[in-house]
C-alpha positions in Angstrom: 5.5 -31.1 78.5 6.5 -34.9 78.8 6.3 -36.9 75.4 6.6 -40.5 74.3 8.6 -41.2 71.3 6.1 -41.9 68.0 7.0 -44.7 65.2 7.5 -41.4 62.2 9.4 -40.4 59.8 9.3 -37.1 59.6 7.7 -37.2 64.1 10.5 -38.3 67.8 8.3 -37.2 71.1 4.2 -35.9 70.9 3.6 -34.2 74.6 -0.5 -33.1 75.3 -0.9 -30.8 78.1 -5.4 -32.3 78.8 -6.1 -28.7 80.4 -5.1 -26.3 77.7 -5.2 -29.2 75.1 -1.4 -28.2 73.7 -0.6 -30.8 71.3 3.6 -30.5 71.9 5.6 -32.9 68.1 9.6 -32.8 68.2 10.5 -33.9 64.6 13.0 -35.9 63.6 15.2 -31.9 62.5 15.1 -31.5 66.0 12.2 -28.5 66.1 9.3 -28.5 68.5 6.4 -26.9 68.1 3.3 -26.5 70.3 0.0 -26.5 68.4 -3.0 -24.5 70.8 -6.4 -25.8 71.5 -6.2 -29.3 69.8 -8.7 -31.5 71.3 -8.0 -34.9 73.1 -9.5 -37.2 70.1 -7.9 -35.3 67.8 -4.6 -36.3 70.3 -6.1 -39.7 70.1 -6.3 -39.9 66.2 -2.9 -38.7 65.7 -1.9 -42.4 68.0 -3.5 -44.4 66.6 -3.0 -42.6 62.9 -0.9 -44.5 60.7 1.1 -42.1 58.9 1.4 -39.9 61.6 3.5 -37.5 59.9 0.5 -37.3 57.2 -2.0 -35.8 59.7 -0.1 -33.7 60.6 0.5 -32.4 57.6 -3.6 -33.2 57.1 -5.5 -32.8 60.1 -3.4 -30.5 62.8 -1.0 -28.3 61.0 -4.4 -26.8 58.9 -6.7 -25.7 61.3 -4.7 -24.4 64.8 -2.5 -21.7 66.4 1.3 -23.2 66.3 4.2 -21.3 68.0 7.9 -23.0 67.8 9.1 -23.7 71.3 
């Protein structure tokens, strides 16, 4: 999945697959996780969030299944 770099202290890059709703996050520590069935508006809100790390912790991690890639 193609990812784009983001300005965040905890997240290095973000990718999204519209067809499957898979959100892929590469963290600054080198780990990469995929979050499943994430709606497109949630992805858009992530990119627009003032703090990407805070948004991930409050709006992504608690609600979506995930796996380390």
